[in-house]
C-alpha positions as CSV (number, residue, x, y, z in Angstrom):
1,M,88.7,122.2,76.5
2,T,90.0,118.8,77.6
3,E,87.9,116.5,79.7
4,Y,90.7,116.8,82.5
5,L,89.5,120.4,83.3
6,S,85.8,119.9,83.0
7,E,85.2,121.3,86.4
8,P,85.2,125.1,86.4
9,I,87.4,125.3,89.7
10,A,90.1,123.0,88.2
11,R,90.1,125.1,85.0
12,M,90.6,128.4,86.9
13,V,93.3,126.8,89.0
14,W,95.2,125.9,85.8
15,E,94.5,129.2,84.2
16,E,95.6,131.3,87.1
17,K,98.5,129.3,88.6
18,Y,100.0,126.9,86.1
19,R,99.2,127.8,82.4
20,Y,102.3,129.3,80.9
21,R,101.8,132.9,79.3
22,A,104.7,135.2,78.4
23,D,104.7,138.6,76.9
24,G,101.0,138.5,76.2
25,A,101.2,135.1,74.4
26,T,99.8,131.8,75.6
27,G,102.3,128.9,75.7
28,D,99.9,126.2,76.9
29,A,96.7,125.8,74.8
30,T,95.7,122.7,76.9
31,I,96.6,120.9,80.1
32,E,98.4,118.4,77.8
33,D,100.6,121.2,76.7
34,T,101.5,121.9,80.4
35,W,102.4,118.3,80.9
36,R,104.4,118.3,77.7
37,R,106.2,121.4,78.7
38,V,107.1,120.1,82.1
39,A,108.2,116.7,80.8
40,H,110.3,118.1,78.1
41,A,112.1,120.6,80.4
42,L,112.9,117.9,83.1
43,A,114.0,115.4,80.4
44,A,116.4,117.9,79.0
45,V,118.7,117.2,81.9
46,E,119.3,113.7,80.6
47,E,121.9,112.5,78.1
48,P,120.8,113.6,74.5
49,Q,120.4,110.2,73.3
50,H,118.1,109.3,76.2
51,A,116.2,112.5,76.6
52,G,113.3,111.6,74.2
53,H,112.8,108.3,76.1
54,W,112.5,110.1,79.6
55,E,110.3,112.7,78.2
56,E,107.7,110.2,77.3
57,Q,108.1,108.4,80.5
58,F,107.7,111.7,82.4
59,Y,104.7,112.7,80.2
60,A,102.9,109.4,80.8
61,L,103.3,109.8,84.6
62,L,101.9,113.4,84.4
63,Q,99.0,112.5,82.3
64,D,95.6,112.2,84.0
65,F,97.4,113.7,87.0
66,K,98.9,110.4,88.2
67,F,101.8,112.4,89.5
68,L,101.5,116.0,90.7
69,P,104.8,117.8,90.9
70,G,105.0,120.7,93.4
71,G,103.3,123.8,92.1
72,R,106.4,125.8,91.3
73,I,107.6,123.0,89.0
74,Q,104.4,123.0,87.1
75,A,104.4,126.7,86.8
76,G,108.0,127.4,86.0
77,A,109.6,124.3,84.2
78,G,110.1,125.0,80.6
79,T,109.3,128.7,80.7
80,R,111.4,131.7,80.5
81,H,110.2,133.0,83.9
82,H,113.2,133.5,86.1
83,I,111.8,131.8,89.2
84,T,112.7,129.0,91.5
85,L,111.1,125.5,91.0
86,F,111.7,124.8,94.7
87,N,108.5,125.4,96.6
88,C,110.1,126.4,99.9
89,F,113.3,127.2,101.8
90,V,114.7,127.6,105.2
91,M,116.6,130.7,105.6
92,G,120.0,131.1,106.9
93,T,120.9,131.7,110.6
94,I,119.8,135.1,111.7
95,E,122.9,136.9,113.2
96,D,122.1,138.7,116.5
97,S,122.8,142.2,115.3
98,I,121.0,144.9,113.4
99,A,123.3,144.3,110.2
100,G,122.6,140.6,110.5
101,I,118.9,140.8,110.9
102,F,118.4,143.1,108.0
103,D,120.7,141.0,105.8
104,A,118.5,138.1,106.7
105,L,115.3,140.2,105.9
106,K,116.9,141.1,102.5
107,E,117.6,137.4,101.6
108,S,114.0,136.5,102.7
109,A,112.5,139.2,100.4
110,L,114.6,138.0,97.4
111,T,113.6,134.4,98.0
112,M,109.9,135.2,98.3
113,Q,109.9,137.5,95.3
114,Q,111.0,134.5,93.2
115,G,108.1,132.4,94.5
116,G,109.7,130.6,97.5
117,G,108.0,130.2,100.9
118,I,110.4,130.4,103.8
119,G,111.1,129.1,107.2
120,L,113.1,131.0,109.9
121,D,114.3,130.1,113.4
122,F,114.3,133.4,115.5
123,S,115.9,131.7,118.5
124,T,119.3,133.3,117.8
125,L,118.0,136.8,118.6
126,R,118.5,137.9,122.3
127,P,115.3,138.3,124.4
128,Q,113.4,141.5,125.0
129,G,115.1,143.6,127.6
130,A,118.5,142.0,127.4
131,T,121.4,144.4,126.6
132,A,122.0,144.7,122.8
133,R,125.6,143.9,121.9
134,G,127.9,146.8,121.3
135,V,125.3,149.7,121.8
136,G,124.3,149.3,125.4
137,V,120.6,149.7,124.9
138,A,117.9,147.2,125.5
139,A,117.1,144.5,122.9
140,S,113.5,144.5,121.5
141,G,113.4,140.8,121.2
142,P,112.6,138.4,118.3
143,L,108.9,139.1,118.2
144,S,109.5,142.8,117.3
145,F,111.6,141.6,114.1
146,M,108.9,139.1,113.2
147,H,106.5,141.9,112.7
148,I,109.0,143.4,110.2
149,W,109.1,140.1,108.3
150,D,105.4,140.0,108.3
151,S,105.1,143.5,106.7
152,M,107.7,142.6,104.1
153,C,105.8,139.5,103.1
154,A,102.6,141.5,102.8
155,T,104.4,144.1,100.5
156,I,106.1,141.6,98.4
157,L,103.1,139.6,97.8
158,S,100.4,142.5,97.8
159,T,99.5,141.4,94.1
160,G,99.2,138.2,92.4
161,A,97.9,134.7,93.0
162,R,100.4,133.4,95.5
163,R,99.9,134.0,99.2
164,G,102.8,134.7,101.5
165,A,104.1,131.6,103.2
166,M,106.4,131.7,106.2
167,M,107.2,129.6,109.2
168,A,108.7,131.0,112.4
169,T,110.2,128.8,115.0
170,L,111.4,129.6,118.6
171,R,113.1,127.3,121.1
172,C,111.1,126.2,124.0
173,D,113.8,127.4,126.4
174,H,114.2,130.9,124.8
175,P,113.2,133.5,127.4
176,D,110.7,135.1,125.0
177,I,108.8,131.9,124.4
178,E,105.6,132.8,126.3
179,A,105.4,136.0,124.2
180,F,105.8,133.9,121.1
181,V,103.1,131.5,122.3
182,E,100.7,134.4,122.8
183,A,101.8,136.3,119.5
184,K,98.7,135.4,117.4
185,R,96.0,136.1,119.9
186,D,95.6,139.4,118.0
187,P,93.7,138.2,114.8
188,H,95.6,140.9,112.8
189,A,99.1,140.0,114.0
190,L,101.6,138.0,112.0
191,R,99.0,136.8,109.4
192,H,101.7,135.7,107.1
193,F,103.4,133.5,109.5
194,N,102.8,130.0,110.9
195,L,104.4,129.5,114.2
196,S,105.8,126.4,115.8
197,V,107.5,125.9,119.1
198,L,110.8,123.8,118.9
199,V,109.9,121.2,121.8
200,S,112.9,119.2,123.1
201,D,112.8,115.9,124.8
202,D,114.0,117.5,128.0
203,L,110.9,119.7,128.0
204,M,108.6,116.7,127.7
205,E,110.4,114.9,130.5
206,A,110.3,118.1,132.6
207,V,106.5,118.2,132.0
208,A,106.2,114.6,133.0
209,R,108.0,115.4,136.2
210,D,106.4,118.8,136.9
211,A,109.9,120.2,137.1
212,Q,111.1,123.8,136.9
213,W,112.2,124.7,133.3
214,P,115.2,127.1,132.7
215,L,114.7,129.8,130.1
216,V,118.2,130.7,128.7
217,F,120.3,132.5,126.2
218,P,124.0,132.0,125.0
219,L,126.5,134.3,126.6
220,G,128.1,136.9,124.4
221,P,131.9,136.8,123.9
222,E,132.6,139.3,126.6
223,E,129.7,138.7,129.1
224,P,130.6,137.8,132.6
225,T,129.9,134.1,133.7
226,S,128.3,135.2,137.0
227,G,124.8,133.6,137.8
228,E,123.7,130.3,136.8
229,I,125.3,129.0,133.6
230,V,124.1,125.8,131.7
231,Q,125.4,124.2,128.5
232,R,123.1,124.1,125.4
233,R,123.4,123.2,121.7
234,W,121.9,126.4,120.5
235,S,120.4,127.2,117.1
236,G,123.0,128.2,114.6
237,M,126.0,126.8,116.7
238,A,127.8,123.6,115.9
239,T,128.7,122.9,119.6
240,P,127.2,123.3,123.0
241,Q,127.5,126.8,124.3
242,P,127.4,128.4,127.7
243,C,124.1,130.0,128.3
244,R,122.8,132.2,131.2
245,V,119.6,131.2,132.9
246,V,117.6,134.3,132.6
247,R,114.7,132.9,134.7
248,K,112.7,129.7,135.4
249,T,109.2,128.7,134.9
250,G,107.2,125.6,135.6
251,A,107.6,123.1,132.7
252,R,103.9,122.2,132.9
253,A,102.8,125.9,133.1
254,L,104.6,126.5,129.9
255,W,103.2,123.4,128.3
256,Q,99.7,124.5,129.4
257,K,100.3,127.9,127.8
258,I,101.3,126.4,124.4
259,M,98.2,124.1,124.7
260,A,95.8,127.0,125.7
261,A,97.1,129.1,122.7
262,A,96.5,126.3,120.3
263,Y,93.1,125.5,121.6
264,E,92.0,129.3,121.6
265,Y,93.5,130.4,118.3
266,A,95.1,127.3,116.5
267,E,98.7,128.2,116.9
268,P,101.4,127.5,117.7
269,G,102.1,124.0,116.4
270,V,104.8,122.0,117.9
271,I,108.0,120.5,116.4
272,F,109.7,117.7,118.3
273,I,113.0,119.0,117.5
274,D,115.3,116.4,119.1
275,R,113.4,113.6,117.2
276,V,113.8,115.6,114.0
277,N,117.6,115.8,114.5
278,R,117.9,112.3,115.8
279,C,116.1,110.7,112.7
280,N,117.7,113.0,110.1
281,N,119.6,111.1,107.5
282,L,122.3,113.8,107.5
283,W,122.7,113.7,111.3
284,Y,126.5,113.8,110.9
285,R,126.5,117.1,109.0
286,E,123.4,119.2,110.1
287,H,121.6,120.6,113.0
288,I,118.1,121.5,112.1
289,S,116.0,124.2,113.9
290,A,113.4,125.2,111.2
291,T,111.1,123.7,108.6
292,N,109.5,124.8,105.4
293,P,106.1,126.8,106.0
294,C,103.9,123.7,106.2
295,G,106.3,121.6,108.4
296,E,106.9,118.6,106.1
297,I,110.5,119.3,105.3
298,P,112.9,120.0,108.2
299,L,115.9,121.8,106.8
300,P,119.4,123.1,107.5
301,P,120.1,126.7,106.9
302,Y,119.6,127.6,103.2
303,G,118.0,124.2,102.6
304,A,115.2,123.8,100.0
305,C,112.3,121.4,99.3
306,D,111.7,119.7,96.0
307,L,108.1,118.3,96.3
308,G,105.8,115.9,94.3
309,S,102.8,113.7,95.2
310,L,101.6,110.6,93.7
311,N,97.8,110.8,93.3
312,L,96.5,107.4,94.8
313,T,93.1,107.7,93.2
314,R,94.6,107.0,89.9
315,F,95.8,103.6,91.1
316,V,92.5,102.3,92.4
317,R,91.2,99.6,90.1
318,D,87.4,98.9,90.0
319,P,86.5,101.7,92.4
320,F,83.5,101.1,94.7
321,A,83.1,97.5,93.5
322,S,83.7,94.4,95.7
323,S,86.7,93.8,93.6
324,A,88.1,97.2,94.1
325,R,92.0,97.2,94.8
326,L,95.0,99.4,94.7
327,D,97.7,98.8,92.1
328,L,100.7,98.6,94.4
329,D,103.0,97.6,91.7
330,G,102.0,100.6,89.7
331,I,102.6,102.9,92.5
332,G,106.1,101.5,93.0
333,A,106.9,101.9,89.4
334,A,105.4,105.4,89.4
335,A,107.5,106.3,92.5
336,S,110.7,105.3,90.7
337,I,110.0,107.6,87.7
338,A,108.9,110.3,89.9
339,T,112.1,110.2,91.8
340,R,114.2,110.7,88.6
341,M,111.8,113.6,87.7
342,L,112.3,115.3,91.0
343,D,116.0,114.8,90.9
344,N,116.2,116.5,87.5
345,V,114.7,119.6,88.9
346,Y,118.1,120.4,90.3
347,G,119.5,120.6,86.9
348,I,117.0,123.3,85.6
349,S,115.9,125.3,88.6
350,H,117.0,129.0,89.4
351,F,117.7,129.8,93.1
352,P,117.2,133.1,94.7
353,L,120.6,133.0,96.4
354,V,123.9,131.4,95.7
355,K,123.9,129.9,99.3
356,Q,120.6,128.1,98.5
357,A,121.9,126.6,95.4
358,E,125.0,125.4,97.3
359,A,123.0,124.0,100.3
360,A,120.3,122.2,98.1
361,S,122.8,120.8,95.7
362,A,124.9,119.4,98.6
363,S,122.1,117.0,99.7
364,R,119.9,116.9,96.7
365,R,116.8,116.4,99.0
366,L,113.5,115.2,97.7
367,G,110.0,115.2,99.0
368,L,108.1,112.4,97.3
369,G,104.7,111.8,98.9
370,L,101.0,111.0,98.2
371,T,97.7,112.7,97.8
372,G,94.2,111.5,97.5
373,L,94.6,109.0,100.3
374,A,91.2,109.6,101.7
375,D,89.5,109.5,98.4
376,A,91.4,106.2,97.5
377,L,90.1,104.6,100.8
378,V,86.5,105.6,99.9
379,M,86.8,104.1,96.5
380,L,88.3,100.9,98.1
381,G,85.4,100.7,100.7
382,I,87.7,101.2,103.6
383,P,86.8,103.8,106.3
384,Y,89.5,106.5,107.1
385,G,90.6,105.7,110.7
386,S,89.9,102.1,110.7
387,A,92.7,99.5,111.4
388,E,92.7,98.4,107.8
389,S,93.1,102.0,106.6
390,F,96.3,102.4,108.8
391,R,97.7,99.1,107.6
392,L,97.0,99.9,103.7
393,A,98.4,103.4,104.1
394,G,101.6,102.1,105.7
395,E,101.9,99.6,103.1
396,V,101.4,102.2,100.3
397,M,104.0,104.6,101.9
398,A,106.5,101.8,102.4
399,R,106.3,100.9,98.8
400,I,106.7,104.6,97.8
401,S,109.6,105.0,100.0
402,Q,111.5,101.8,99.0
403,A,110.9,102.4,95.5
404,A,112.3,106.0,95.7
405,Y,115.4,104.7,97.7
406,R,116.0,102.0,95.1
407,A,115.7,104.5,92.2
408,S,118.1,106.9,94.0
409,I,120.6,104.2,94.3
410,S,120.4,103.6,90.6
411,L,120.8,107.3,90.0
412,A,123.8,107.3,92.0
413,Q,125.3,104.6,89.9
414,E,124.5,106.5,86.7
415,K,125.0,110.1,87.9
416,G,126.9,110.1,91.2
417,V,126.2,110.4,94.8
418,F,125.1,113.5,96.5
419,P,128.1,115.7,97.8
420,L,127.5,115.3,101.5
421,F,127.3,111.4,101.3
422,D,129.5,109.7,103.8
423,Q,128.8,105.9,103.3
424,E,129.7,104.7,106.9
425,K,127.9,107.6,108.7
426,Y,124.9,107.7,106.3
427,L,124.2,103.9,106.9
428,Q,124.2,104.6,110.7
429,G,121.2,106.8,110.5
430,E,118.2,105.8,112.4
431,F,115.9,105.7,109.5
432,V,118.2,104.1,107.1
433,R,119.0,101.3,109.5
434,A,115.4,100.3,109.2
435,L,115.3,100.1,105.5
436,P,115.2,96.7,103.9
437,E,118.5,94.9,103.7
438,D,118.8,95.1,100.0
439,I,118.4,98.8,100.0
440,Q,121.2,99.1,102.7
441,Q,123.4,96.9,100.7
442,G,122.7,98.9,97.5
443,I,123.7,102.1,99.4
444,R,126.9,100.4,100.6
445,R,127.8,99.3,97.0
446,H,126.9,102.3,95.0
447,G,125.9,105.2,97.4
448,I,122.7,107.2,96.9
449,R,121.9,110.3,94.8
450,N,119.5,112.0,97.3
451,S,120.0,112.4,101.1
452,H,116.2,112.3,101.7
453,L,113.4,110.9,99.5
454,N,110.1,111.3,101.1
455,A,107.7,113.8,102.6
456,I,103.8,114.2,102.8
457,A,102.9,117.8,102.0
458,P,99.6,119.6,101.8
459,T,98.5,119.6,98.3
460,G,95.4,121.7,98.3
461,T,95.9,123.6,95.0
462,I,97.4,120.9,92.9
463,S,94.8,118.5,94.2
464,L,92.1,120.9,93.0
465,L,93.6,120.8,89.6
466,A,93.4,117.1,89.7
467,G,89.7,117.2,90.1
468,N,89.4,118.0,93.8
469,V,91.0,114.7,95.1
470,S,91.5,114.8,98.9
471,S,94.5,116.8,100.0
472,G,97.7,114.8,101.1
473,L,96.8,112.4,103.9
474,E,94.0,114.5,105.3
475,P,90.4,113.0,105.5
476,V,87.8,114.6,103.4
477,Y,86.5,117.8,104.8
478,D,83.0,117.4,103.2
479,W,81.4,116.0,100.1
480,R,80.2,119.3,98.9
481,Y,81.3,122.7,99.9
482,R,82.3,126.2,98.7
483,R,85.8,126.8,97.8
484,S,87.7,130.1,97.0
485,V,90.6,130.5,94.5
486,R,92.6,133.6,94.3
487,A,93.3,135.0,90.7
488,A,96.6,136.7,89.4
489,D,94.9,140.1,90.0
490,G,94.2,139.3,93.6
491,R,90.4,138.8,93.3
492,I,88.8,135.8,94.8
493,S,86.3,133.7,92.9
494,T,84.2,131.1,95.0
495,F,83.0,127.8,93.5
496,E,80.8,124.8,94.5
497,A,83.2,122.1,94.9
498,R,82.5,118.3,95.0
499,D,85.0,115.9,96.4
500,H,86.5,113.6,93.6
501,A,85.5,110.2,95.2
502,Y,81.9,111.6,95.9
503,A,81.6,112.9,92.4
504,L,82.7,109.6,90.8
505,Y,80.3,107.7,93.0
506,R,77.3,109.8,92.0
507,A,78.3,109.4,88.3
508,L,78.4,105.8,88.7
509,Y,75.3,105.2,91.0
510,G,73.2,108.2,90.8
511,E,72.5,111.1,93.0
512,Q,70.0,109.2,95.2
513,A,72.2,106.1,96.0
514,P,73.0,105.8,99.7
515,L,76.6,106.4,100.6
516,T,78.6,103.4,101.8
517,P,80.2,103.4,105.2
518,A,83.5,104.2,103.8
519,F,82.3,107.8,103.1
520,V,83.8,109.3,106.3
521,T,84.5,113.1,106.7
522,A,86.9,114.9,109.1
523,A,84.1,115.8,111.4
524,G,83.2,112.3,112.1
525,L,86.7,111.3,113.2
526,P,88.1,111.3,116.5
527,P,91.6,112.7,117.1
528,A,93.1,109.3,117.6
529,A,92.2,108.5,113.9
530,H,94.1,111.4,112.6
531,L,97.1,110.6,114.8
532,G,96.9,106.9,113.9
533,M,97.1,107.7,110.1
534,Q,100.1,110.1,110.6
535,A,102.0,107.6,112.7
536,A,101.3,104.8,110.2
537,L,102.9,107.0,107.4
538,Q,105.6,108.6,109.5
539,A,107.3,105.2,109.9
540,H,108.1,105.2,106.1
541,V,108.8,109.0,105.7
542,D,112.3,110.2,106.1
543,N,111.5,113.9,106.2
544,A,108.1,114.6,107.9
545,I,104.4,115.1,107.3
546,S,102.2,118.1,107.2
547,K,99.0,117.1,108.9
548,T,96.2,119.2,110.5
549,I,94.2,117.3,113.2
550,N,90.7,118.7,113.2
551,V,88.8,118.7,116.3
552,A,85.1,120.0,117.1
553,E,84.7,123.4,118.6
554,E,83.0,121.9,121.6
555,A,86.0,119.7,122.3
556,S,87.2,120.0,125.9
557,F,90.5,121.5,126.8
558,S,91.8,118.4,128.5
559,D,90.9,116.1,125.6
560,F,92.5,118.7,123.1
561,S,95.8,119.1,125.0
562,G,96.1,115.3,125.3
563,I,96.5,115.1,121.6
564,Y,99.8,116.7,121.6
565,R,101.3,114.3,124.3
566,L,100.0,111.4,122.3
567,A,101.7,112.7,119.2
568,Y,104.9,112.7,121.0
569,E,104.4,109.3,122.4
570,Q,103.5,107.8,118.9
571,G,106.9,108.9,117.5
572,L,105.6,112.0,115.4
573,K,107.8,114.7,114.5
574,G,105.4,117.4,114.9
575,C,101.8,118.1,115.6
576,T,99.3,120.9,114.6
577,V,95.6,120.7,115.8
578,F,92.9,122.9,114.5
579,R,89.8,123.8,116.5
580,P,87.4,126.4,115.1
581,N,87.7,129.5,117.2
582,A,86.9,133.3,117.3
583,V,90.3,134.4,116.2
584,T,90.9,132.2,113.1
585,G,87.4,131.1,112.3
586,Q,87.2,127.9,110.4
587,V,89.5,126.6,107.6
588,L,86.7,125.5,105.3
589,M,83.0,126.1,105.3
590,A,80.3,123.7,104.1
591,G,77.2,125.0,102.3
592,D,77.1,128.5,101.0
593,E,79.7,129.9,103.2
594,H,83.4,130.1,102.9
595,A,86.2,130.9,105.3
596,P,88.0,134.3,105.5
597,D,91.6,134.2,104.3
598,R,93.1,134.3,107.8
599,Q,95.9,131.8,107.8
600,C,99.1,131.5,105.8
601,C,99.2,127.9,105.4
602,S,96.0,125.9,106.2
603,I,95.0,122.5,105.2
604,E,93.5,123.7,101.9
605,R,96.7,125.0,100.4
606,E,100.3,124.2,99.7
607,A,103.0,126.8,98.9
608,D,101.6,126.6,95.3
């Protein structure tokens, strides 16, 4: 076997998740065959006279794991499997009727069957106890239907190596928001869901003022307008709607309930939804109320995410030496080619639903990001969380983002713009207005191929494949620990894992060499270091970032809850904080222990 898969855990990941087998025959003899298969499939979209050139460019970028396409691309491109190459989707608006709910459930099941994780906004379902339309009985509320989705997910994925990945969101002004916040106090409930509250600017302002907070729901077409009525831009609706105030609660009391739940059992997370919509490049066509399962891609109904990550460890020159440096020009060149590769995914992927194909193709969203950031910093001698780490990370992400935008402009010249492109309105977007002038002028002259270009996803599985590089932008959990991998038959194998940078350092300097000050783990970092890194990168990311801020179990509640307010003040689009607790345990375990599989999407996995 090739040296690329010398670690047993990397080999098993390849064997179980990405090696192509069909009808009992093995299609990929080596990892190089996997790279060739993916490169050939993506290059087949090009004009015939150029396909060979681009196949070699794509293969060179995949080689040595310099670029890690999303797991669905690696598993499915160039195979006969009838699966989607898009990791995740947001499902359509759930209509507030039994027929609409079960139509949405069917669409969700079909999507998950083909390998796609899903996000759903349950805010459109009337609260528990309200009169159900047309039948005169009391509605059971969104939580009751979330349990049906959870059971469906468990059934669809009861065998196989993929775990279920779903995100459920609920508005902070929905009357059932407190029940939603408390939903996962039961350690056996909704295990296939991540939960996030859609937090508005108005709620944050009301918390600051200690004001009353109205919990509301849109009026039905024949409902009387008696009582207190307010206007709200509700989920799934194009214009503000009259909403009945069902009751009021203290804004701070609600905020404290959200914080207490996150402190005690790690959910829900929060999505600052007004910022998401304000910063959306397609602000003029979309109103977003949900994300993919790990939160890095806010999407409209039926939207899809097309993910890939540049592995920064492969761009470090002279690691651990005084001359260690990062090849920024190489990163930019790689980002340009990776943009073309991800754009080509649209030409070869299946979609579970026609509506998904239509929505995805209308925007041609991409989510090009990075992984191995923490390991790269270690190899450069820069402690994670230092001012220099923030500066360099921001510079790297700016280089990736700008290279991707320039490549997308070139693709627009060559292949055409995305269908929803409106030059005047697109250039008014908050993120686009902050891009360098040459990029804005390029968009003005030639348009752009993809509405969005960047996201930072969790990359747990593909990073294991690449030699256990640190995942996404996360700090290193520990230098040595036990790691579990699920096989195709459902069994779990546990391996001794060594972090990539640590293993390289030991190979170069021996097992007894003292570690440098740059060897920083998550346990040694204050929350401000996590937030600072996320903020440094978010400035150059048009989609969003999946980030888990780890805090110690002994952290005080006041310190813990302050993290969310600081995340809002620093301009982040969302925040997830993990504190070890009795309900969810720990995400990873050092030494000879390993964590139970209690969470749908934790820091050690992506929707692979």
